[in-house]
N, CA, C and O of each residue as an XYZ file, in Angstrom:
392
protein
N       2.129     78.049     45.467
C       1.352     78.200     45.381
C       0.395     77.760     44.654
O       0.592     78.712     43.898
N      -0.575     77.145     44.094
C      -1.005     76.447     42.847
C      -1.717     77.526     42.197
O      -2.390     78.150     43.017
N      -1.794     77.902     41.191
C      -2.677     78.939     40.586
C      -3.773     78.159     39.491
O      -3.568     77.169     38.788
N      -4.974     78.978     39.629
C      -6.251     78.328     39.066
C      -5.741     78.358     37.556
O      -4.670     78.889     37.263
N      -6.577     77.752     36.614
C      -6.354     77.980     35.449
C      -7.412     78.398     34.627
O      -8.568     77.978     34.559
N      -6.657     79.572     33.820
C      -7.712     80.589     33.088
C      -8.479     79.762     32.559
O      -8.031     78.635     32.350
N      -9.628     80.022     32.251
C     -10.752     79.584     31.528
C     -10.692     80.189     30.066
O     -10.043     81.205     29.819
N     -11.493     79.418     29.013
C     -11.314     79.628     27.913
C     -12.546     80.675     27.579
O     -13.681     80.405     27.970
N     -12.340     81.581     27.021
C     -13.478     82.154     26.441
C     -13.889     82.785     24.980
O     -13.132     83.114     24.067
N     -15.543     82.862     25.054
C     -15.779     82.709     23.770
C     -15.616     84.109     22.786
O     -15.550     83.889     21.577
N     -15.560     85.314     23.173
C     -15.877     86.588     22.830
C     -14.688     87.532     23.832
O     -14.070     87.090     24.801
N     -14.618     88.744     23.334
C     -13.961     89.727     24.331
C     -14.997     89.854     25.689
O     -14.639     89.838     26.867
N     -16.477     89.992     25.130
C     -17.215     90.665     26.177
C     -17.472     89.347     27.263
O     -17.723     89.627     28.435
N     -17.411     88.102     26.896
C     -17.345     86.792     27.811
C     -15.961     87.161     28.646
O     -16.025     86.869     29.841
N     -14.855     87.695     28.247
C     -13.826     88.100     28.989
C     -13.762     88.763     29.894
O     -13.502     88.309     31.009
N     -14.022     90.243     29.618
C     -14.146     91.371     30.249
C     -14.797     91.225     31.342
O     -14.372     91.764     32.365
N     -16.084     90.389     31.353
C     -17.102     90.382     32.178
C     -16.561     89.506     33.435
O     -17.120     89.794     34.494
N     -15.409     88.320     33.521
C     -14.909     87.037     33.564
C     -14.091     88.115     34.631
O     -14.204     87.889     35.836
N     -13.278     89.272     34.181
C     -12.271     89.832     35.113
C     -12.549     90.773     35.480
O     -11.703     91.515     35.980
N     -14.067     91.179     35.360
C     -14.785     92.229     36.002
C     -15.157     91.506     37.657
O     -15.301     91.941     38.800
N     -15.182     90.717     37.251
C     -15.379     89.894     38.895
C     -14.535     88.930     39.337
O     -15.066     88.143     40.121
N     -13.085     88.682     39.024
C     -12.016     88.112     39.321
C     -10.896     88.811     39.140
O     -10.606     89.560     38.207
N     -10.014     88.395     40.502
C      -8.765     88.896     40.831
C      -7.731     88.392     40.253
O      -7.464     87.213     40.481
N      -7.144     88.943     39.626
C      -6.080     87.872     38.876
C      -4.509     87.574     39.400
O      -3.465     87.234     38.844
N      -4.790     87.791     40.342
C      -3.705     87.032     41.057
C      -3.896     85.631     42.130
O      -3.326     85.224     43.143
N      -5.112     85.149     41.210
C      -5.356     84.085     41.918
C      -5.167     83.079     40.562
O      -5.405     81.875     40.648
N      -4.599     83.871     38.987
C      -4.550     82.820     37.742
C      -3.090     83.219     37.433
O      -2.553     82.535     36.561
N      -2.435     84.090     37.926
C      -1.168     84.670     37.451
C       0.124     84.907     38.674
O       0.108     85.464     39.771
N       1.047     84.305     38.018
C       2.478     84.899     39.212
C       2.487     86.320     38.676
O       2.660     86.353     37.458
N       2.351     87.455     39.238
C       2.951     88.597     38.741
C       4.397     88.845     39.214
O       4.871     89.961     38.997
N       5.059     88.021     39.768
C       6.494     87.972     40.243
C       7.459     87.739     38.933
O       8.682     87.697     38.795
N       6.492     87.626     38.153
C       7.156     86.665     36.799
C       7.285     87.272     35.556
O       8.026     87.059     34.596
N       6.119     88.330     35.857
C       5.556     89.064     34.759
C       6.762     90.014     33.887
O       7.849     90.173     34.442
N       6.585     90.472     32.866
C       7.346     91.027     31.968
C       6.446     92.501     31.253
O       5.361     92.555     30.675
N       7.257     93.373     31.536
C       6.828     94.431     30.791
C       6.066     94.711     29.219
O       6.695     95.480     28.492
N       4.927     94.211     28.729
C       5.225     94.109     27.263
C       4.721     95.691     26.127
O       3.698     96.375     26.103
N       5.493     95.723     25.649
C       4.667     96.983     24.755
C       3.772     96.692     23.092
O       4.314     95.822     22.411
N       2.895     97.149     22.658
C       1.911     96.661     21.608
C       1.543     98.213     21.000
O       0.461     98.800     21.002
N       2.696     98.587     20.549
C       2.649     99.520     19.082
C       1.233     99.977     18.020
O       0.644    101.000     17.670
N       1.178     98.785     17.845
C       0.008     98.652     16.951
C      -1.360     98.471     17.026
O      -2.198     98.592     16.132
N      -1.583     97.974     18.929
C      -2.571     97.992     18.971
C      -3.621     98.900     19.096
O      -3.437    100.026     19.560
N      -5.169     98.330     18.558
C      -6.210     99.301     18.513
C      -7.120     98.616     19.372
O      -7.075     97.413     19.630
N      -8.002     99.499     19.828
C      -9.043     99.298     20.782
C     -10.304     98.588     19.288
O     -10.404     98.860     18.092
N     -11.081     97.570     20.272
C     -11.849     96.923     19.578
C     -13.097     98.030     19.341
O     -13.111     98.933     20.178
N     -14.108     98.075     18.345
C     -14.851     98.970     17.592
C     -16.190     97.939     17.156
O     -16.064     96.813     16.674
N     -17.369     98.571     17.429
C     -18.338     98.140     16.632
C     -18.781     99.550     16.577
O     -18.573    100.630     17.129
N     -19.863     98.731     15.152
C     -20.600     99.675     14.404
C     -22.015     99.948     14.483
O     -22.838     99.049     14.310
N     -22.333    101.103     14.728
C     -23.768    101.458     15.381
C     -24.437    102.025     14.108
O     -24.009    102.484     13.049
N     -25.654    101.808     14.636
C     -26.420    103.287     13.515
C     -27.314    104.032     14.216
O     -28.270    103.578     14.845
N     -26.925    105.485     14.084
C     -27.532    106.768     14.616
C     -28.064    107.529     13.667
O     -27.600    107.886     12.584
N     -29.517    107.834     14.400
C     -30.107    108.865     13.370
C     -30.125    110.346     14.635
O     -30.542    110.585     15.768
N     -29.304    111.090     13.413
C     -29.182    112.842     14.069
C     -29.638    113.260     13.353
O     -29.560    112.875     12.186
N     -30.544    114.567     13.887
C     -31.257    115.841     13.400
C     -30.013    116.325     11.920
O     -28.784    116.346     11.851
N     -31.118    116.646     10.939
C     -30.423    116.681      9.544
C     -29.227    118.210      9.982
O     -28.273    118.447      9.242
N     -29.481    118.994     11.119
C     -29.241    120.601     11.062
C     -27.608    119.947     11.767
O     -26.467    120.355     11.554
N     -28.144    118.686     12.738
C     -26.527    118.697     13.539
C     -25.674    117.875     12.517
O     -24.517    118.234     12.299
N     -26.130    116.932     11.969
C     -25.538    116.590     10.767
C     -24.534    117.380     10.008
O     -23.355    117.033      9.940
N     -24.996    118.412      9.458
C     -24.845    119.858      8.470
C     -23.339    120.339      9.497
O     -22.166    120.195      9.155
N     -23.841    120.909     10.765
C     -22.964    121.972     11.771
C     -21.529    121.053     11.841
O     -20.430    121.561     11.618
N     -21.740    119.470     12.221
C     -20.756    118.255     12.395
C     -19.592    118.271     10.973
O     -18.363    118.191     10.947
N     -20.677    118.417      9.815
C     -19.899    118.465      8.833
C     -19.045    119.671      8.507
O     -17.885    119.489      8.137
N     -19.415    120.576      8.591
C     -19.216    122.163      8.690
C     -17.441    121.842      9.211
O     -16.406    121.786      8.547
N     -17.733    121.668     10.781
C     -16.325    121.384     11.869
C     -15.470    120.909     11.260
O     -14.349    121.361     11.023
N     -16.191    119.438     10.794
C     -14.824    118.293     10.101
C     -14.815    119.174      9.043
O     -13.641    119.491      9.234
N     -15.023    119.618      8.407
C     -14.593    120.096      6.930
C     -13.390    121.417      7.255
O     -12.251    121.426      6.786
N     -13.685    121.955      7.714
C     -12.542    122.678      8.388
C     -11.483    122.278      9.276
O     -10.551    123.046      9.036
N     -11.222    121.647      9.981
C     -10.382    120.530     10.681
C      -9.963    119.779      9.452
O      -8.794    119.416      9.589
N     -10.289    119.543      8.720
C      -9.813    118.749      7.649
C      -9.336    117.314      7.911
O      -8.276    116.827      7.518
N     -10.842    116.371      9.060
C     -10.817    115.398      9.515
C     -12.369    114.561      8.941
O     -13.444    115.133      8.759
N     -12.151    113.417      8.785
C     -13.870    112.920      8.567
C     -14.381    113.300      9.684
O     -13.809    113.481     10.759
N     -15.899    113.465      9.308
C     -16.868    113.751     10.213
C     -17.024    112.559     11.307
O     -16.671    112.599     12.486
N     -17.576    111.608     10.689
C     -17.663    110.233     11.784
C     -16.047    110.267     12.730
O     -15.999    109.836     13.882
N     -15.119    110.703     12.194
C     -13.511    110.829     13.122
C     -14.151    112.069     14.308
O     -14.409    111.762     15.472
N     -14.302    113.245     13.844
C     -14.670    114.432     14.583
C     -15.893    114.046     15.726
O     -15.882    114.727     16.752
N     -16.711    113.224     15.626
C     -18.023    112.906     16.018
C     -17.336    112.138     17.032
O     -17.356    112.698     18.129
N     -16.794    111.138     17.005
C     -15.747    110.474     18.080
C     -15.216    110.859     19.009
O     -15.159    110.430     20.162
N     -14.596    112.115     18.287
C     -13.533    112.587     19.585
C     -14.573    113.354     20.089
O     -14.552    113.253     21.316
N     -15.792    114.330     19.578
C     -16.434    114.309     20.209
C     -17.041    113.749     21.604
O     -16.915    114.164     22.756
N     -17.641    112.811     21.141
C     -18.291    111.840     22.216
C     -17.251    111.498     23.252
O     -17.609    111.604     24.425
N     -16.290    111.190     23.056
C     -15.107    110.504     23.852
C     -14.705    111.851     24.676
O     -14.353    111.675     25.842
N     -14.722    112.866     24.288
C     -14.428    113.727     25.188
C     -15.696    114.185     26.257
O     -15.393    114.048     27.442
N     -17.025    114.691     25.997
C     -18.058    114.278     26.634
C     -18.299    113.618     27.811
O     -18.539    114.113     28.913
N     -18.186    112.002     27.374
C     -18.187    110.783     27.622
C     -17.312    110.933     29.049
O     -17.788    110.818     30.179
N     -16.025    111.195     28.740
C     -14.577    111.237     29.351
C     -15.276    112.518     30.861
O     -15.383    112.274     32.063
N     -15.541    113.538     30.254
C     -16.198    114.955     30.749
C     -17.247    114.292     32.242
O     -17.082    114.481     33.447
N     -18.468    113.369     31.387
C     -19.250    112.943     32.569
C     -18.951    112.129     33.703
O     -19.315    112.151     34.878
N     -18.065    111.286     32.923
C     -17.552    110.315     33.955
C     -16.726    111.035     35.176
O     -16.643    110.666     36.348
N     -16.193    112.076     34.594
C     -15.394    112.509     36.007
C     -16.086    113.581     36.669
O     -15.906    114.144     37.750
N     -16.888    113.714     35.785
C     -18.219    114.713     37.010
C     -18.778    113.695     38.039
O     -18.893    114.108     39.193
N     -19.225    112.115     37.703
C     -19.678    111.321     38.426
C     -18.775    111.117     39.189
O     -19.366    111.143     40.268
N     -17.312    110.849     39.493
C     -16.632    110.313     39.974
C     -16.527    111.439     41.305
O     -16.687    111.225     42.506
N     -16.182    112.761     40.551
C     -16.129    113.566     41.788
C     -17.126    113.798     42.650
O     -16.923    113.725     43.862
N     -18.719    114.207     41.971
C     -19.817    113.874     42.681
C     -19.770    112.607     43.631
O     -20.147    112.883     44.769
N     -19.459    111.494     43.475
C     -19.421    110.060     44.503
C     -18.147    110.432     45.379
O     -18.399    109.812     46.413
N     -17.363    110.844     45.514
C     -15.857    111.364     46.325
C     -16.587    112.206     47.058
O     -16.423    112.119     48.275
N     -17.566    113.224     46.548
C     -17.957    113.974     47.744
C     -19.054    113.563     48.528
O     -18.975    113.971     49.687
N     -19.902    112.990     48.311
C     -20.818    111.719     48.875
C     -20.176    111.051     50.010
O     -20.875    110.903     51.013
N     -18.968    110.621     50.031
C     -18.280    109.490     51.148
C     -18.482    110.616     52.455
O     -18.129    110.310     53.594
């Protein structure tokens, strides 16, 4: 079976959108795939501007100081935990609705 040619993408967002709507089996022969390890791979990041009440920022800096970590890193941890918690809650709610 002839596989389709994978298009060239201008950026990660374009590629992400493509693969979200296409099945890779039409493009790749997975029977020939080999396991790969990428030990130095880091997720893409994007800088944002965020306005916080001074009291939240002071509290965040105090907590970060106690843990001996930068406050921006602690904020990322807190956000990641909360986002995962909310996504889990939505999946459970959706599963119960079926």
